[in-house]
Legacy VTK file of the C-alpha trace (Angstrom):
# vtk DataFile Version 3.0
C-alpha trace
ASCII
DATASET POLYDATA
POINTS 478 float
30.700 -9.664 -5.622
30.962 -13.483 -5.734
29.823 -16.136 -7.886
28.447 -18.461 -5.079
25.589 -20.672 -5.590
22.852 -19.333 -3.142
19.678 -20.710 -1.581
17.441 -18.710 0.511
15.503 -19.807 3.595
12.698 -17.518 4.937
11.451 -18.379 8.225
7.594 -17.331 8.339
6.080 -20.289 10.674
5.767 -18.229 13.810
2.488 -17.312 15.161
3.194 -13.922 16.401
1.196 -14.116 19.472
2.206 -10.422 20.561
0.613 -8.892 17.447
-2.964 -10.126 19.119
-4.331 -10.481 15.566
-6.273 -12.845 13.411
-3.715 -11.835 10.678
-0.545 -13.837 10.560
2.257 -11.736 11.663
4.110 -11.812 8.410
0.973 -10.861 6.230
0.864 -7.460 8.403
1.405 -4.745 5.800
4.243 -2.197 5.655
4.380 0.534 2.987
1.796 -1.395 0.931
3.309 -4.895 1.242
2.991 -7.665 3.538
6.033 -8.126 5.617
6.997 -11.279 4.210
6.842 -9.762 0.790
9.398 -7.155 1.541
11.780 -10.136 2.712
10.830 -12.120 -0.557
11.757 -8.878 -2.544
15.210 -8.496 -1.034
15.939 -12.076 -1.279
15.167 -12.048 -4.940
17.981 -9.407 -5.416
20.449 -12.231 -4.936
19.226 -14.201 -7.807
19.248 -17.264 -5.807
18.773 -20.778 -7.276
16.230 -21.702 -4.699
13.843 -20.083 -2.219
12.329 -22.081 0.757
9.840 -20.430 2.708
8.865 -22.311 6.156
5.390 -21.890 7.285
3.091 -23.336 9.923
0.667 -21.018 11.354
-2.279 -20.025 9.429
-0.364 -22.053 6.643
-2.617 -21.701 3.834
-2.681 -17.796 3.976
0.766 -17.543 4.038
1.330 -19.849 1.270
-1.053 -18.369 -0.774
0.871 -14.852 -0.358
4.331 -16.374 -0.922
2.850 -18.196 -4.136
1.660 -14.738 -5.513
4.783 -12.902 -4.574
7.574 -15.479 -5.413
5.919 -18.112 -7.698
9.030 -20.278 -7.855
9.640 -20.453 -4.222
9.302 -23.784 -2.188
6.685 -23.672 0.613
8.049 -25.863 3.419
5.901 -27.117 6.351
7.289 -26.958 9.902
6.428 -29.976 12.122
5.475 -30.074 15.836
9.127 -29.473 16.927
9.430 -25.769 17.774
12.104 -23.410 16.961
14.115 -21.560 14.250
16.585 -24.254 14.234
13.868 -26.801 13.064
12.667 -24.325 10.431
16.240 -24.307 9.165
16.200 -28.019 9.126
13.235 -28.742 7.448
14.046 -26.110 4.774
17.412 -27.523 4.120
15.831 -30.982 3.891
13.652 -29.606 1.067
16.530 -28.264 -0.949
17.778 -30.452 -3.871
20.347 -33.009 -2.280
23.054 -32.133 -4.938
22.844 -28.331 -3.988
26.108 -26.834 -2.871
26.893 -23.421 -1.900
25.575 -21.034 0.533
22.129 -21.008 2.381
21.018 -17.624 3.360
18.561 -17.470 6.353
16.285 -14.541 6.513
13.275 -13.697 9.161
10.081 -13.166 7.641
9.369 -10.458 9.932
12.450 -8.343 9.518
11.287 -6.114 6.488
13.660 -3.261 6.197
16.733 -5.227 5.243
17.881 -3.740 2.122
19.705 -5.525 -1.020
22.992 -3.913 -0.455
23.343 -5.220 3.223
22.292 -8.599 1.918
24.943 -8.659 -0.783
27.508 -7.452 1.729
26.617 -10.555 3.998
27.127 -12.824 0.954
30.344 -11.257 -0.248
31.771 -11.528 3.324
30.771 -15.304 3.603
33.173 -16.300 0.883
35.248 -18.775 2.236
33.612 -19.020 5.566
31.555 -21.753 6.986
29.037 -19.504 8.669
28.601 -15.656 8.621
26.074 -13.826 10.692
24.798 -10.264 10.963
24.873 -8.348 14.141
23.902 -4.922 14.998
24.623 -2.583 17.981
21.391 -2.130 19.821
20.809 0.496 22.241
18.387 -1.679 24.215
19.030 -5.232 23.166
16.448 -6.558 25.723
15.007 -9.805 24.142
17.261 -10.207 21.538
20.229 -12.826 21.145
23.719 -11.694 22.272
26.788 -12.025 19.929
29.742 -13.308 22.472
33.303 -12.732 21.670
36.451 -13.800 23.229
39.149 -11.232 24.332
40.770 -10.950 20.842
37.107 -10.215 19.619
36.501 -13.357 17.811
33.167 -15.163 17.590
32.242 -17.587 20.268
28.494 -17.916 20.407
25.206 -16.453 20.143
23.321 -16.668 23.459
19.464 -15.792 23.660
18.346 -13.617 25.903
16.385 -15.812 28.134
19.496 -18.397 28.369
21.970 -15.360 28.945
24.136 -14.575 32.139
23.772 -11.256 33.776
26.958 -10.261 32.389
26.189 -11.491 28.851
23.075 -9.226 29.003
25.296 -6.271 29.319
26.404 -6.975 25.744
24.937 -4.495 23.257
25.808 -6.359 20.008
22.905 -8.266 19.055
22.188 -11.037 16.647
19.972 -9.899 13.942
18.857 -13.397 12.973
20.293 -13.309 9.516
22.867 -15.633 8.366
24.815 -17.181 5.434
26.021 -20.920 5.995
28.057 -23.297 3.925
25.477 -25.917 3.108
27.811 -28.933 3.720
28.633 -27.616 7.218
24.813 -26.772 7.953
23.746 -30.334 6.933
26.467 -31.622 9.225
25.515 -30.012 12.454
21.577 -29.628 12.215
20.948 -33.058 13.616
22.961 -32.137 16.601
20.677 -29.343 17.631
18.687 -29.890 20.872
15.804 -28.409 22.734
17.905 -28.182 26.095
17.328 -24.389 26.699
14.997 -22.096 28.447
12.307 -21.918 25.765
12.438 -25.756 24.887
13.007 -25.072 21.172
15.571 -25.879 18.505
17.688 -22.627 18.081
19.361 -21.750 14.782
21.555 -19.323 16.914
23.372 -22.450 18.295
24.388 -23.580 14.649
27.389 -21.181 14.343
28.912 -22.246 17.644
28.346 -25.782 16.465
30.041 -24.969 13.053
33.076 -23.340 14.974
33.285 -26.632 17.007
34.078 -28.652 13.868
36.645 -26.123 12.723
34.543 -24.176 10.319
35.413 -20.420 9.899
33.123 -18.012 11.628
32.600 -14.301 10.410
30.220 -11.659 11.809
29.095 -8.590 9.606
27.812 -5.724 11.970
25.625 -3.176 10.425
25.524 0.365 11.856
21.918 1.026 10.985
19.846 -1.132 13.513
16.585 -0.289 11.596
17.668 -2.490 8.803
17.488 -5.618 11.200
14.713 -4.580 13.240
12.161 -7.318 13.921
8.362 -6.761 14.152
6.976 -8.588 17.002
3.787 -6.367 17.867
1.728 -3.380 16.368
4.036 -0.923 18.112
6.923 -2.043 16.581
4.984 -2.250 13.234
3.946 1.548 13.579
7.621 2.355 14.486
9.112 0.534 11.324
6.245 2.219 9.070
7.392 5.516 10.325
10.943 4.919 9.672
10.326 3.273 6.343
8.193 6.084 5.255
10.660 8.828 6.020
13.295 6.839 3.980
10.803 6.633 1.151
9.729 10.334 1.388
13.553 11.235 1.434
14.284 9.040 -1.524
11.852 10.913 -3.601
12.887 14.314 -2.322
16.317 13.790 -3.349
15.111 12.638 -6.943
13.740 15.967 -7.369
10.163 15.867 -5.696
8.742 18.481 -3.377
7.352 17.143 -0.331
6.182 19.900 1.821
5.531 18.103 5.197
7.051 14.485 5.135
5.561 13.991 8.645
1.857 13.929 7.039
3.029 12.489 3.718
2.622 8.468 3.345
4.051 7.054 0.286
4.081 3.387 -0.438
7.169 1.522 -1.654
5.603 0.856 -5.154
4.631 4.469 -5.657
6.419 6.319 -8.602
6.776 10.152 -8.640
8.782 12.071 -11.395
10.879 15.026 -10.623
9.162 18.491 -10.187
6.051 16.972 -8.974
4.750 18.438 -5.617
3.170 16.581 -2.670
1.224 18.639 -0.252
0.711 18.038 3.633
-2.031 15.221 4.607
-1.445 13.128 1.393
-1.385 9.233 1.088
-0.015 7.612 -1.876
-1.000 3.911 -2.008
-0.318 0.819 -3.961
1.025 1.488 -7.657
-0.009 5.251 -7.578
2.110 6.964 -10.324
2.575 11.015 -10.325
4.074 12.735 -13.498
6.163 15.720 -13.586
4.734 19.047 -12.442
1.729 17.656 -10.993
0.552 18.921 -7.602
-1.285 16.564 -5.214
-2.834 17.315 -2.057
-3.350 18.544 0.657
-5.559 15.895 2.368
-5.601 13.828 -0.682
-5.504 9.677 -0.770
-4.812 7.867 -4.069
-4.768 4.134 -4.400
-3.447 2.619 -7.643
-4.090 6.059 -9.376
-2.186 7.751 -12.344
-1.903 11.525 -12.483
-0.693 13.351 -15.330
1.797 15.868 -15.972
0.865 19.434 -14.662
-2.390 17.979 -13.208
-3.800 19.368 -9.716
-5.399 16.924 -7.287
-6.897 18.854 -4.290
-8.538 16.875 -1.438
-9.534 13.964 -3.433
-10.167 10.372 -2.707
-9.326 8.340 -5.764
-9.040 4.745 -6.379
-7.783 2.991 -9.705
-8.359 6.190 -11.643
-6.452 7.906 -14.319
-6.165 11.689 -14.224
-4.924 13.283 -17.520
-2.012 15.973 -18.291
-3.142 19.488 -17.014
-6.304 18.046 -15.726
-8.169 19.367 -12.392
-9.790 17.296 -9.749
-11.344 18.665 -6.556
-11.491 19.962 -3.835
-13.784 17.015 -2.227
-13.966 14.813 -5.263
-14.580 11.078 -5.028
-13.184 9.208 -7.770
-14.088 5.470 -7.881
-12.456 2.682 -9.909
-12.559 2.900 -13.817
-12.572 6.853 -13.682
-10.651 8.420 -16.687
-10.591 12.137 -16.879
-8.665 13.322 -19.953
-6.210 15.953 -20.615
-7.147 19.449 -19.516
-10.504 17.872 -18.015
-12.066 18.936 -14.648
-13.920 16.908 -11.918
-14.704 19.705 -9.429
-16.213 20.045 -5.962
-18.508 17.319 -4.403
-18.197 15.374 -7.558
-18.420 11.546 -7.523
-17.484 9.456 -10.640
-17.449 5.494 -11.293
-16.425 3.711 -14.426
-16.621 6.938 -16.139
-14.621 8.096 -19.118
-14.813 11.915 -19.229
-12.926 13.417 -22.419
-10.278 15.855 -23.170
-11.324 19.284 -21.978
-14.759 18.237 -20.624
-15.757 19.431 -17.251
-17.870 18.244 -14.457
-17.552 21.179 -11.991
-19.642 20.487 -9.142
-22.283 18.607 -7.192
-22.700 15.631 -9.623
-22.667 11.793 -9.757
-21.249 10.628 -13.002
-21.324 6.639 -13.317
-21.133 4.048 -16.143
-20.799 6.903 -18.555
-18.713 8.337 -21.551
-18.218 12.003 -22.048
-16.704 13.242 -25.110
-14.167 16.217 -25.716
-15.024 19.856 -24.619
-18.293 19.093 -23.001
-19.807 20.944 -19.912
-22.030 18.908 -17.338
-24.252 21.227 -15.413
-24.155 21.380 -11.533
-26.180 18.887 -9.622
-26.294 16.269 -12.567
-27.006 12.577 -11.815
-26.638 9.743 -14.079
-29.511 7.195 -13.047
-27.587 4.034 -14.387
-29.183 1.524 -12.174
-32.625 -0.103 -12.694
-32.460 -2.368 -9.739
-31.042 -5.375 -11.572
-28.615 -4.034 -14.324
-26.271 -1.090 -14.740
-26.853 0.800 -17.995
-24.489 3.355 -19.777
-24.938 7.137 -20.352
-23.105 8.428 -23.507
-22.711 12.240 -23.808
-20.854 13.454 -26.771
-18.585 16.344 -27.512
-18.935 19.748 -27.237
-22.611 19.234 -25.119
-23.937 21.747 -22.919
-26.041 20.411 -20.106
-28.214 22.529 -17.869
-28.227 22.344 -13.883
-30.275 19.734 -11.924
-30.309 17.322 -14.907
-31.086 13.565 -14.509
-29.763 11.394 -17.481
-32.060 7.989 -17.241
-29.667 5.286 -18.807
-29.344 4.010 -21.440
-29.445 7.128 -22.980
-27.400 9.130 -25.533
-26.867 12.779 -25.940
-25.333 13.824 -29.321
-22.610 16.045 -30.272
-23.299 19.830 -29.668
-26.468 19.048 -27.917
-27.988 21.424 -25.022
-30.182 20.348 -22.270
-32.306 22.846 -20.201
-32.077 23.417 -16.325
-34.169 20.768 -14.455
-34.427 18.457 -17.455
-34.790 14.583 -17.158
-33.560 13.000 -20.101
-35.250 9.638 -20.907
-34.834 9.491 -24.434
-31.628 10.097 -26.891
-31.055 13.463 -27.784
-29.987 13.969 -31.300
-26.870 16.140 -32.167
-27.519 19.780 -32.043
-30.727 19.646 -30.331
-32.072 21.440 -27.339
-33.743 18.791 -24.793
-36.269 20.313 -22.259
-38.635 18.689 -20.078
-41.158 20.824 -17.957
-44.601 20.939 -16.731
-46.488 24.414 -16.927
-46.228 26.407 -13.762
-49.340 26.783 -11.701
-49.823 29.420 -8.883
-52.947 28.730 -6.544
-53.775 32.216 -5.093
-54.481 32.253 -1.278
-53.450 28.579 -0.696
-51.374 29.316 2.409
-53.645 31.519 4.183
-56.355 29.026 3.613
-54.524 25.914 4.348
-51.891 26.957 6.891
-53.646 29.576 8.895
-51.947 30.872 11.999
-48.454 30.230 10.809
-45.835 32.740 10.190
-45.985 32.271 6.350
-49.650 32.853 6.694
-49.113 35.895 8.619
-46.442 37.307 6.101
-48.808 36.572 3.038
-51.622 38.447 4.726
-49.424 41.537 5.071
-48.205 41.374 1.800
-51.817 41.122 0.517
-52.819 44.121 2.883
-49.594 46.286 1.492
-50.609 45.412 -2.121
-54.498 46.492 -1.460
-53.101 49.713 0.147
-50.887 50.375 -2.981
-53.944 49.997 -5.308
LINES 1 479
478 0 1 2 3 4 5 6 7 8 9 10 11 12 13 14 15 16 17 18 19 20 21 22 23 24 25 26 27 28 29 30 31 32 33 34 35 36 37 38 39 40 41 42 43 44 45 46 47 48 49 50 51 52 53 54 55 56 57 58 59 60 61 62 63 64 65 66 67 68 69 70 71 72 73 74 75 76 77 78 79 80 81 82 83 84 85 86 87 88 89 90 91 92 93 94 95 96 97 98 99 100 101 102 103 104 105 106 107 108 109 110 111 112 113 114 115 116 117 118 119 120 121 122 123 124 125 126 127 128 129 130 131 132 133 134 135 136 137 138 139 140 141 142 143 144 145 146 147 148 149 150 151 152 153 154 155 156 157 158 159 160 161 162 163 164 165 166 167 168 169 170 171 172 173 174 175 176 177 178 179 180 181 182 183 184 185 186 187 188 189 190 191 192 193 194 195 196 197 198 199 200 201 202 203 204 205 206 207 208 209 210 211 212 213 214 215 216 217 218 219 220 221 222 223 224 225 226 227 228 229 230 231 232 233 234 235 236 237 238 239 240 241 242 243 244 245 246 247 248 249 250 251 252 253 254 255 256 257 258 259 260 261 262 263 264 265 266 267 268 269 270 271 272 273 274 275 276 277 278 279 280 281 282 283 284 285 286 287 288 289 290 291 292 293 294 295 296 297 298 299 300 301 302 303 304 305 306 307 308 309 310 311 312 313 314 315 316 317 318 319 320 321 322 323 324 325 326 327 328 329 330 331 332 333 334 335 336 337 338 339 340 341 342 343 344 345 346 347 348 349 350 351 352 353 354 355 356 357 358 359 360 361 362 363 364 365 366 367 368 369 370 371 372 373 374 375 376 377 378 379 380 381 382 383 384 385 386 387 388 389 390 391 392 393 394 395 396 397 398 399 400 401 402 403 404 405 406 407 408 409 410 411 412 413 414 415 416 417 418 419 420 421 422 423 424 425 426 427 428 429 430 431 432 433 434 435 436 437 438 439 440 441 442 443 444 445 446 447 448 449 450 451 452 453 454 455 456 457 458 459 460 461 462 463 464 465 466 467 468 469 470 471 472 473 474 475 476 477
């Protein structure tokens, strides 16, 4: 490694018309992060003195993302002069005048470049005036070609539209990633012109201009073309997503995580999974989700920013901003909305929806219930088909259920209400007032049977005919 002073320039001004999107290209997401966020993370691995991000299209949206991801970065506006060369020029002008060192140029739409490859570029650049990254591309159509002389020395980078037929047969493609000595860069940038097929200032012309003034040029060739793959349309975005996901899944597998079906498992970059956890098919782990050792997640489960404790099972669940305790059980077919906290050994069962609910250790909500804005103590059991009526049309209110409570099926808790420790409620109860600890709450009306009602009020129906036959059989029996 070297101790070079480094400034990083990220090119993020392009419109990305081939994306056919109202979202700027560099803000499209990959493995949970916008494309430009991937690039900024990789840039940060160099610990640069300065980071300058060049913006233009949808300037405010891109600048806001940059400010969130890299608060110390300089946001630089590209003017009406088109091209990557002009973008580098305005970025260098924005750097402190006394900066001396290497300027590393990255593309905001090349998200898979890793820190190791970037460090390799910087190390190889020591003593050079310019160093660029290339890759052998099976199909380099649309990419700039690295032209070498008979000895293999660098001659120039030629853009595809400006290349001759012979140059287009070259498979060594320019990756759009460079390291420049800032003094050489400042000297040649004013000499860039727009005299080319696209009428733009090309940064690809810079290495040849530096070579013409005697600067040493080197090329670092990467053997993995995915590391320098650019994203220009949604098909390429999907291809990159599959490739990056495969690498993320494999990284977890090699760290001791069982992933039964990598093809149907999607894991965001910031997800953490401890060894001996198991991920079943059809599972998406999104955002900052964290899975502890021994947990089994899936199949057909989506977790967003959710914590799963050691040994927990999460089966066919959709959860967002939830916490699932050690040894807890969730699902199948449960919906955990933000603010759900399930204690150790707890259970949220089939067709249960929770929101802003803290369910204590060992407590269970087994099935067919909605539990919102609620606190449940320890070792309580909430009966089937229980509803917390928490909204009065204006305000949300809380329900409090104590520990060791047993509630009957088909209950409605009309909040705000509290059910004390050790209390019971009967089936079909609507709880409108607090239930003291150890009490039984029952709400019911006496059952009334009106004999002959169906035959009188629904004559001629199958029900009336069945009732008539039943009455006839009863009369015969008596």
